[in-house]
Each structure stands twice: as C-alpha cells, then as structure tokens.
PADRENTI-191952 format. One record per atom (N, C-alpha, C, O): residue in one letter; x, y, z. Coordinates in steps of 0.001 Angstrom, whole numbers, plus 524288, in hexadecimal, padded with zeros to 5 digits. Layout:
AXYZ...
REM end
This chain:
MBD10B992E1D8352MBD66599378D806AMBD89798D28D7D14MBD80898A96D790EGBDAC298D3ED8127GBDD949877BD82F1GBE41D9874BD7E02GBE8A198820D7F70EBE27F9861AD78FCEBE77A984E4D76E1EBE88298A28D71DBEBE55F98BEAD6EA9LBECC698B38D729BLBEE0F99168D6F2CLBF0CD9925CD6B8ALBF50D990B1D6D0BTBF16B99417D6748TBF56A99653D6463TBF98499780D6475TBF9CB99764D6941MBFD70998ACD6344MC01FC99D3BD639EMBFF869A41BD64E0MBFF5C9A7A9D681DRBFDD09A24AD5F10RBFA709A7A5D5E69RBF67D9A926D61A1RBF4FC9ADACD6105TBF5059A759D63ECTBF0359A762D6627TBF3FE9A969D6D6DTBF3699ADC9D6F56ABF7719A515D700EABFA3E9A579D70E9ABFDCC9AA4AD726BABFED79AAF1D7711AC00199AE64D6DEBAC03B49AFEFD6D35ABFE1E9B586D6D0EAC00B89B98DD6CBBRBF9859B6C7D6D22RBF4A49BB9FD6AE3RBF5559BB75D72FARBF6509BF42D75C1LBF4BA9B7C6D7422LBF22A9B6D8D7A03LBF66E9B8D2D7D9BLBF55B9BCCCD8015ABFB459B69ED7E53ABFF659B774D7E9DABFFD49BDEED7FF7AC004C9BFF0D844FRBFF9D9BFB0D7C77RC01259C458D7A68RC063E9C6D1D793FRC08A49CAEDD79F3TC06B59C225D770FTC0DDC9C201D723BTC0D7E9BE0CD6DD9TC0A0A9BAD8D6CDEHC13059BF5DD6AE7HC145E9BF1ED6745HC11EA9B821D6521HC0EB79B56AD677BLC13769B771D6265LC10AF9B08ED5E51LC14F59AC77D5F5ALC14B69A7ACD5FA8LC1A599B103D5FF3LC205C9AD24D60B4LC23509AECFD66D7LC27ED9AE30D680CVC1F379B0F5D69E8VC229B9B068D6B7CVC1CEF9AA85D7269VC1E069A845D7685VC17709AB41D6EC3VC16DB9A620D707AVC16FA9A1DED6F63VC157399E6BD725EYC1A7A9A04CD66C6YC1EE499D1DD63F1YC219499C58D6A66YC20909999ED6E3ARC25649A04DD690BRC2C7499E63D6D39RC2B0799CACD72ACRC2E3C99A13D7523AC25A599E22D7526AC23F799A68D790CAC23EA9945BD78D7AC26449908AD7A94LC1FE5995AFD75BBLC1F0698D72D74A9LC239198C41D72ACLC2598988F4D7585RC267598D67D6ED7RC2B43989E6D6DD0RC2EEF98963D71B5RC330F986FED7117TC2D9498B9DD75E1TC33C698C8AD7AABTC3269988FDD7DCBTC35919863FD802BGC2BB49887FD7E4AGC295F985B3D822FGC25969898ED855CGC2183987CFD8739RC272298F6BD8605RC25E099250D8BCBRC1E9A992ADD8B8ARC1B7F99386D8F1CLC1DCB991C6D8685LC15F29910AD8584LC174E98D95D8390LC1BAA98DBFD818AHC14CB989BED8352HC120098388D8550HC0E16982ABD81E6HC09949839BD834AGC0F0F980EBD7D5AGC0B1097EBED7942GC0B3D97AACD75B5GC0DE8976D6D76DCEC080A97AD3D7017EC097797519D6C74EC0A10975AFD67C6EC071C9762BD6402RC0EC797596D6875RC10CB9773FD613BRC0CAE97380D5DADRC0C0396EC7D5E48LC0A2C976D5D59E2LC066B97637D574DLC08F29742DD512CLC08A297039D4E72TC0AF797832D50F3TC0F909777CD4AC6TC142D97B5CD4C89TC138B97E5DD503DEC185097B26D4A01EC1BF597E0BD48C6EC1B8F98310D4BCFEC1E589855CD4EFDHC17A8983BCD49E6HC16EB98AC6D4ED5HC11CB98CA9D4EBCHC104F99106D4D5EEC0E9D9880ED50B4EC09B59886FD51A5EC0A19986F4D5945EC0DEF98459D5A89WC07219883FD5CC5WC06EB9857ED625EWC02AF986D3D63EAWC008098B08D6319SC014498369D6635SBFA309825ED69AASBFC57982BBD6FA6SBFE7B97ED5D717AIBFBC6987C4D7305IBFB6998B23D7670IBF83098876D7A92IBF38198826D7987RBFA1998600D801ARBF633986F6D83E2RBF44B98BD1D846CRBF74D98F2AD82BAEBEF5598DCED86A4EBEE1D992CBD8B70EBF0AE99298D8FF2EBF22599700D9130EBF1799906ED91F4EBF28498DD7D960BEBF9B498F93D95F3EBFC999911ED9977CBFA7398EAFD9179CBFE6498E23D9094CC0108993A8D8D8FCC05BA992CDD8CFCLC005C99621D8C96LC00A399B2BD8B17LC011B99F36D8F6ALC04389A2C0D905ERBFB1D99C97D9290RBFA7E9A14DD9744RBFF699A257D9AC9RC01F39A641D9BF0ABFFA999C9FD9C19AC066799AC7D9D91AC0A4199F83D9C95AC0CCF9A2FCD9EB5WC08D699D24D97B2WC0F159A0A9D969FWC0E669A4F1D9774WC12029A743D99A1IC08A39A875D95E4IC08549AE8BD948FIC0B2E9AFC0D9A94IC0DE19B3B7D9AE9GC0A5C9AB47DA0B7GC09EA9AD91DA48EGC0FD39ABDEDA6D2GC10B49ACA8DAB7BRC135F9A9D1DA3EARC17EB9A848DA559RC16689A394DA94DRC19AD9A37CDACD4QC128599F97DA9EFQC127499D77DAEC4QC11AD9978ADACE9QC103A996A5DA86APC12839942DDAFE2PC122198C7CDABE7PC0C6698C1FDA8F5PC08A298E25DAB29CC0BE998A3BDA54ECC08CD98946DA2C6CC06C0983FCDA5CDCC0AD4981F5DA756GC0274980BFDA76BGBFE3E97CFFDA802GC008B97A65DAA80GC00D4979B0DAF40HC04AC976C6DA2EBHC04E89744DDA413HC0D2996FFADA4F8HC0F3A96BA3DA4E9DC0E3F975E7DA5A8DC13BF977CDDA3F6DC160697A66DA9DEDC12BA97D64DABB0GC1AAD979F4DAD18GC1A8697AE4DB263GC1E6797EFFDAF97GC1E6D98319DB219AC22E297F3CDA993AC26CE982C8DAC43AC21F098875DAA0DAC1D90988C3DA814VC276B98D2DDAC82VC246999330DAA69VC25ED9946BDA6C4VC2AB3993D7DA6C1PC23C9996B9DA185PC27459999ED9D7BPC2B5E99DCADA0F7PC2B0C9A03EDA517AC306699CD8D9BA9AC32AB99E92D9D30AC30F39A697D9BB8AC2E539A865D981DAC345B9AA1ADA129AC33F39ADDEDA0B6AC359B9B228D9AD4AC36679AFB2D96C6GC36029B77FD9A8EGC3C409B927D9660GC36FC9BA1CD92ACGC393C9BCB3D8F4EGC32149B9E8D9106GC2E6F9BB95D8CC2GC2E589B656D8AF6GC2EC89B603D862FAC2DC19B0A9D8E29AC2A5E9ACC0D8C45AC25DD9ACB4D8BD8AC245C9A867D8A4DAC21CB9B05ED8CADAC1C329B25FD8FD8AC1AD69B881D8E43AC1E049BC06D8F10PC174F9B91FD8CA5PC15449BEC5D8B6EPC15D69C0D6D90FBPC14A69BDC9D9480AC17789C586D9239AC148A9C716D9764AC0F519C6D7D985FAC0C289C785D94D0GC0E489C623D9BD2GC0A559C71CD9FCFGC066B9C164D9CE8GC06A09BEC7D98E0NC02659C1A2DA2B4NC00599BD68D9FFBNBF9F69BD80DA026NBF7309BA16DA216DBF82A9C288D9D7EDBF48C9C4FED9CECDBF1BE9C3D1D9638DBED769C47AD9422ABF7219C1B5D9499ABF3979C17FD8F58ABEFD99BDF5D8C5EABED6C9BE62D883CLBF0609B9BBD909FLBEC029B603D8FD7LBE7539B78DD936DLBE8099B80DD9828PBE2289B85CD9107PBDEBF9B58CD93D6PBDD0E9B2ABD9824PBDDE49AE0DD9718ABDACF9B325D9D12ABDACE9AF3CDA06DABD6169ABDAD9C68ABD4499AD79D9841PBD4DF9A6E3D9F0CPBD06B9A148D9CA5PBCB989A4B3D9BDDPBC91B9A4FBD97C1DBCAB79A6E1D9F9DDBC4DA9A8F2D9D8ADBC38F9ACC5D9C18DBBF669AEF1D9D23GBC7999AE92D98E2GBC90B9B648D9510GBCB759BA06D962CGBCE029BD1BD9381SBC9C39B97DD9E88SBCA6D9BD31D9F76SBCFA39BDCBD9E3CSBD2239B9C0D9D82PBD3459C4ABD9D94PBD8CE9C447D9F30PBDA679C291DA27BPBD8079C248DA6A7ABE0969C03DDA177ABE1A49BC0FDA394ABE7AA9C309DA6EEABE8209C78ADA54FGBE9E29C0EDDAA5FGBEDED9C2AFDAD8FGBED889C57CDB18EGBE9889C5C8DB435PBF2B19C871DB2A2PBF1959CC14DB731PBECB39D13ADB4E6PBEB489D384DB0EAABEB709D0C9DBBB7ABE7449D588DBC65ABEA849DB6BDBEEEABEE3A9DBF3DC1F2PBE5639E131DBA9FPBE8B49E32ADBC2CPBEC1A9E5F8DBED2PBEA179E439DC2D3ABEF569E8A7DC065ABF2319EBCEDC4A2ABEAA39EE8CDC48DABE7469EF76DC13CSBEB449EEE8DCAD6SBE7379F3AEDCCC9SBEA5F9F6D5DD042SBED8E9F4CBDD33CGBE99F9FBD3DD003GBEC909FF53DD291GBED7CA03E6DD091GBF032A0713DD2F4
REM end
C-alpha cells in the first residue's frame, strides 16, 4: 500500500473520516497535507496510530482518550493476513 488517502485510512481503521481528519490536524496521526481537506498518510503511521504505538519516524506515542480506534486488528498485516491479537483459547 504505502500512501493512503484519508477515506482509505478511515475504512481500514474502521472509523469515521472525521476521526482521521481530526487526528491528522492535531498531529496524533502523521500525514502530508495535499490540499485544505486532503492528506496522504503513510501505511506505517496508520498502523502505529491504530495500535497507539510510536510510528517509525517519530518517538511520540499518540495520546489516549479516543485518539485512535480501539483495537489494532483493523488493518491487515503486510502479507494480507489478519493483524491483531490471536483469539483467546479456552
């Protein structure tokens, strides 16, 4: 994938487009502003934001309190397999 649009990022993160837009505007999610309302988002930054982890080019962890959608299983792994924690057994 590499670079994502806001719409694609929102779909992959299973959240509303405005959640992604606000995260970009506040710096919790990193992206490159293309126009007033369009951004380009690195796939690794989206993965980090979903998982509430620092992204590869920044040491800051996104703020909690609704900064990212709950769970990190929304974005598939690079090989196409489902990402996220394994189902609980037992």
